[in-house]
N, C-alpha and C positions, 0 to 999 in steps of 0.2 A: 173298673179292672180290677176291682180289691172287694174280697169279701169278708167280714170279721164272723169268726164262730164264735157263738155264745157258749162261756167257760162253763162244764160240767158241775153238778153237786158231787163230793164223795162224801161218804160215810167214815166214822171215827172206826171203823173196823178194816173200810178198804186201805185207809190211811196207815192204820198199823201195819197192815199185811204190805204196805208199798216200800214202806221205811224199814220194816222188821224190827218195830217197836212193840214194846208192852202194853197192851191198851187197859186201861184204868176207868171204869164209869160205863157209860150209855152208847153201846158200840151202834146205835142206829142215828146218833147224834150226825146231822148232815152240815156241810159248810160248802159253799162255792164261791170263796174269795179268802184272800190275805190281808192281815193287817197288824200293825203293832197292838201291843197289849193294853194300852191308854185308849184307844179308840178303835177297838174291835167289838163288832156286833154279834149276836147269837148266831148268825151264819156264816162266821169268818173264822180262820183258822189264825192262830198267834203261836207265839215259842217264847221260852224261858230258858235261858243258857247261863246267867249269870246272879250270882245272890244279891246284886244290888239292884237289881230289876225286881225282886222279890215282892216287895210292897206294892207294887203294880198287878200284881194276880190277883191280890185280894180284890181289888175294884173293877177288874176287867169284865167286859160284857161277850167276851169270845166264846165260841160255842165248844170247839175244842183246842186244845194246847198241847204243842211239843215240847217237852220238861226233862232235864237231865235226871238222872239216877238220885244226886244228891239233892235236888231239891223237888222231887216228887211229892212230898208231904206240906209243902207250901200252901197255907191257908187260901183258898180261892173257890170260886163257885162254877167254874168250866162244866159242861155235862160230861165231857169226857178228857183224859190225860192221856196221851202217848209217851211213855218213857223210851227214849234213846238216848245214846252216850254223847252224841253231839247234836244238839237241836237245830242250830242254826245251819249246819251242814244238811242235816234231813230236810228242813224247810227250802232249801236250794235244790234239791230234787224234786220237789214236789210243784215248785213254781209252773213248770211247763203243763201240770195236769189242769192247772187252771187258767193259764193264760195262754193259748194255743195261738201260733204264729199266724199273720193275716196270711190267706190263701190268694195269690195274685193268679190273673187269668192270663196266658201267653198272648201276646199279639201288641199291634202297633198302633197308639193312639191316633185317630184321624188328625190331630191338630202338630202331632210330633213332627219334625223332618230328619229324613234321613236322606245323607249325600250322597253322591256317585261312587261306586267302588268300597263303600261300607260293606263289612260284612257282618251279617247278625246270625248267630248261633240257633241251634235248637231249642224252642220254648221259651224266648226271651220275651220280656215284657217293658214294653217302653211306654210311659206315662205321658199324659198332655204336656204339650209343649217343650218336649224334650228335643236337644238338638244332638243329632251324630254326624258329623261332618264328613267329606270325603275321606276314602281310605281307612275310617277306623274299624277296629275288630271287635265285637262285643260276644262275648264267649257264651256256650250253652246256659241257659236256665238263669241267668243273670236278669236282674230287675233294675231297671233305669227309672228313676223316680221324676217327677214334674220338675220341667224347666231345669234340666241336668243338661251340661254341655260337655260332649266328649269330643275334643278339637280332632283334626286331621291327623292320623297315624298313629293316634293312641290306641293301647291294647288294653282291655277289658278281659280278665280271665273268666272261668265258667265258676256259677253260682254265686257271683258278687251281688252284692246291693248297693248302690248308689242313691242316697237317699236325696229329696228335693234340696234344688239349687247349689248341686255339687257341680265344679269345674274339674275337668282333666283336660290339660293342656297339650299341646301337639307332641307327640312320640312318646308320652312317657306310659310305664308297663305295670299293670296291676296284676298280681297272680289269682289263683283260686280263693275263693271266699272271703274274700277282702270287702270289709263294711265300711262305707265313707258315709259318716252321719251330714245330717245336712249342713248346708255351706262350706264344705270342707274345700279348700283348693288346692290341688295337686300341680306343680310345676310352673308356676309363675314366676317370673325373673327373680334371681338373688338380688340384693342389696349391694351393687357393686358399682362404684364409680372412680376416676381418674382427676385429682383434682388439678389446675394448672391454668396457665393464661393461655387464650385462644385468640388470634388478632387483638392482643393489648388487653383484653377483658379476663378477668379469673373466672372460672366457671368450673363445674362437675360435670366431666364426660361419662356417660353413661357405658359399662364395661356389656358387650353382647354374652348372654348366657343360652349356649347352644348344646350343654348337657341334657341329660334327662333324669326323671324320679323314676325307680325302679322299686316297686313294693312287693315283696315275698306274701307267700300263701298265709292265709288266716290272719291278717293283720286286720285290727278295727282303729279306724281315726275318728276322734269325737268330734262335735259340731263345731264349726267355723275354726276349724285349725289350717295352717297355711305351710306347706312344703314346698321350698323352692326348688326348682332344677338348677342341675348343677353348672359352674361357669362354662366348663370344658369337659371335666369327668362327670360321674351319674352322682345325686343324691340317692343312698340307698336305704331303706327300711326292710329290716328281715324278717323270715317267718316267725308268725306268731305274736308278734309285738303290740303291744296296745295303749291307744294314746287315748287321755282324757279330753276335755274341751280346751278350746283354747290355747293350743300350742304352736309354736312356731318352730322350723325347721329351716337352718340356712344352707346355702348352696354347698353343693359337696360334702356334706355331713353325711356320715357312716354311722346307722345305727343297728345293732346286731340284732340278733334272734331273742325273742321271748323276753323282751325289756317291757319295762311298766313305766311309761311316760305321764306324769299326773297334770292336773290343769295350770295353765298359764306358766308353763315350762317354756323358756326362749333357750335354742340351742345354736350357738353362732356356726359361722360357715368353716368347714373342714374339719369341724370337732368328730372325735372317734368315740362312740359310744359302743363297748362291746358286749357280748351276749349275757342277758339276765339282769341287767342294770335295772336299780330303781330310781327314779327321780320323782322327788316329792314336790307338792304345789308350790309354783312361782321360783323353781330352781332356776338359776342361769348359768349357762356353759359358754364360758369364752370360746373364741375360734381357735384351730388348730390343736386343741389339747386332746388327751385320752383320757377316758374314764375305763379302767379296767374291767373285767367279767365279774359280773356277781356285787360288784360296789352298790353301796346306798348312798345317796344325798339327802339329808334332811329339808323340809321346808322352808324355802327361801335362801337355801343355800347358795352361796357365791362361787362358783367354780373358776378359780383363775391360775390352777397349776393341775399338772397330770395327778390322777387319785389312782393307787395301784389297785390291783383285783382283789374282791371282796372285803374290801374295807368300807367303814361306815362313816361318813364325814357329814359336817352341819355348818352354819355359820358363815358370817362375811368377813374376812374371807374364808373359804370352807377350808376345814381342817379336821384332823381325827376328832370324832365326835365325843370323845371324854376331854380333850384338849378343847374343844371348844366349851364346854359345859364348865372345865375350871377358868377360863377366860371371862365367861358370863359372870360368874360367881364372883371373880375378883371385880370386874367392873361396877357391880351392885353393891360391893362393900366400899366402894371408893367415895360416894357422897357421906358416909357417916365419917372415914376418916378425915375427909376435908373440913365437916364440922369441930372436929376434935382439934384439928392443925390450927383452926382460927380462933378458937379459944384459948390454945396456948399461946398463940401469938398477941391476944388481947392481953394476956395478962402481963406479957412481957413489956406492954406499951406504956410508956410514961405518962 
């Protein structure tokens, strides 16, 4: 039910026209793929945007290179150079020319299961082994990958992509153009227990979770992320927010619009992440806290207090970034200070 399109070849002249760049060298030089300078071949396009990578241009085998004006005379032997103000951004605009998306033929694979009362929109594609339970709703032009499970009452919007082995639990709602990469689980129970004695025995009693997960339009969630359903309230992810891989979001968390959540971030239950927040890799956010709009938290930051809007914090416990740097510098000096103190004490020993 899928068909890969072979990437087309483009000449240096065509690339210069597409990027608005100035062509230097052989206009007929043809490339059909993209690669970094250190491993690009004669039929591949690469780019040079920073002087620290200039030595790699001398050794590159790339056929065509996008280069900034300040570096256009860097020694090297590509057949053509295209001079553009921002080579990296120009490269991003060219990627779709080389790697076109997979074309998916609408239809339901014979091995897929569609339950009673399930609603399938126009031109949906449901791959092998997928399960659409009773009463689920699948929007127009949505792709359901192999072995995806969409549970009863779940709503998947138009033009969504659910990659293989995704699970969307009961009554969860996805907006339009949502992408869930392989292995994502949306709407599993949150981690909630009441500890105490029952019939004289100490135990952890599970708290039922009856809320939903509501995901806005244009959200992308990376592979193997888990989004817990709310206990009573909903867990919400705002429109345009993007998740990296292996992110966990606890029950009742509220994540705003246009946030960037990087790999291995953990967000505890009932945390509030406002619009435009950036959480770098392995950040941990305690429950019932608020991170204000536009704030940034550095890698491995441990957030145990509210963060005001627009501020940059880092470290553990997370604090304003400059303060965190000063604390780290002081700690590094401590070992030397201890050695000097020990020598002083030794001198005073009879």
